[in-house]
C-alpha positions, 0 to 999 in steps of 0.5 A: 840604604847604603850610608857611604853612597845612597842608590836609589833605583827609580824611574828614568825621569828622577825627583825634583827636590825642592829645599827652602829656607832663610840664610844661615839654615844650611840648605846650600850645603845640604843640598850639595851633598844630597845632589852628589849622594843621588847623582842629581843635578844641583841648582842654587837659585840664590846664586842666580840672583847674587850674580845679577847682583855682583855685576850691577855693582861691577857695572855701577847700576842702581839695584833698586832700578826696576828698569836697569835690573830688568834689562841686566837679569834678561841678559844673564838669564838668556846667557845662562839658558844658552850656557846650560845646553853645555853644562849640568852644574849652575856652578859651572855657569859662572865659569867666566871668572874662577873666582866668582863664587867667592865674589857673589857671596861677599858681604857687598853682595850680601847688602844688595841681593835682596833689593834685586830679588824684589823686582817682579821682572827679575824674578820673571826673567829667572823663573824661566831658566829655573824651570827649564834647568829642572825640567828633566828631573833628577835635580835638586834645586834650593832657594827661598821660593822653589816650593812655593812659586818656581816649583809647586809641583816638585816631587819632595820639598823641604824647608830648612830653618834654624834660630837667629843666633844659630844662622848668624853665627854660621854666615859670620864663620863662612865670611871669616873663611872666605878671609872677609873682615866683617863683625858678628854685629854687621852680619847680624844687622845685614841678615836681620835686614834681608830676612825682613825684606825677603819675608815682606816682599810682595813678590814671591815672599819667603814662606814655608810651602804648606806641603813642605817637610820642616827641618830645624837644624839649629842643634844638628850638624850637617851629617844629621840634616843630610841623613834626615833628608835622605831617609825622607826621600828613600821613604817617598821612592819606596812608596812611589815604587810600591804604588807603581807596582800595584797599579 
């Protein structure tokens, strides 16, 4: 492995790598780095739900209303699928507003996104676009139900976690960097509430897939976690290539 940039020779169809975990575990940062190092497409499914939540709030819609969220998510899923014909990164799908990334990660969206994600029809509308985006492989896709629901046959699954204090602190510092005025206690309250909703919801709850590789990031920096993931990917590819040669 080249530590400055991994070059892995594989079949034309690259791997589908699923990275799940709760908020603050580091999955978004790690997934972006892994995708860049491998030259893969990066998909953040959480941003899809945040995007819907943001527009629901902008339009003063009721995020707890199933019918309203079904209609809105259906419209957005259709638009994103059309845009996906031209772009390769999920971040580029939100190009209608250059500041959208900051807006969809605001405290107000944080407070409401789990309510939107609970709706069965919202998840149904987004499942198709998520699978569509990953169908050609060479994809790193992260979220809360990728390995368990969206892509149960993903080539490799990782589940990143961390202790509560570490996750809250990371989210708090992230919001401060984005210039949001919020207290540690407020972040703690919202994150614990979101964890409860995400893990207890009837539709696609946050769980660790039985075949996912568990990584506790509590006492590890991003570089350490990234290297662990890359080594697991390299090992998987060596076994895959060796198996292909044998056959």
